[in-house]
Phi, psi and omega in degrees: 000269144149046164284347187242336186273340180103002181284348178068023175241099188294348184250355183279129177274121183233079179090182186274336190255351178284157184255134179252166174305319182299325176297314180295320180297317179297318179296318179299312180299317181299327182262007178066034182234168175275167175298317180300315178298318181296317178295323177294318177298318179297319179297314180295320179295318178300315181299316179295313182294324180297325177292322183276336185222054185306324183297333180288345183260005177292152178295140178293147177275121180250143179262000000 
C-alpha cells in the first residue's frame, strides 16, 4: 500500500506485507465500520498494546 513503507501513496502495492488503503477498506466493510472508525480503532488498539508490550515497539537493530 504504502500506508506502511513510507512512500506516502496509500494505494500503491509495495510487496506482499505492506498495508494498503484497500486493505483497511475491506476490514472496515467486513466490520460494518467506516475507514475512519477502523483507523481510530487501530490507533486505540496500538496504544493499549504498546503499554502492555512496549518491547515490541522498540526500533529494530540494524547492522
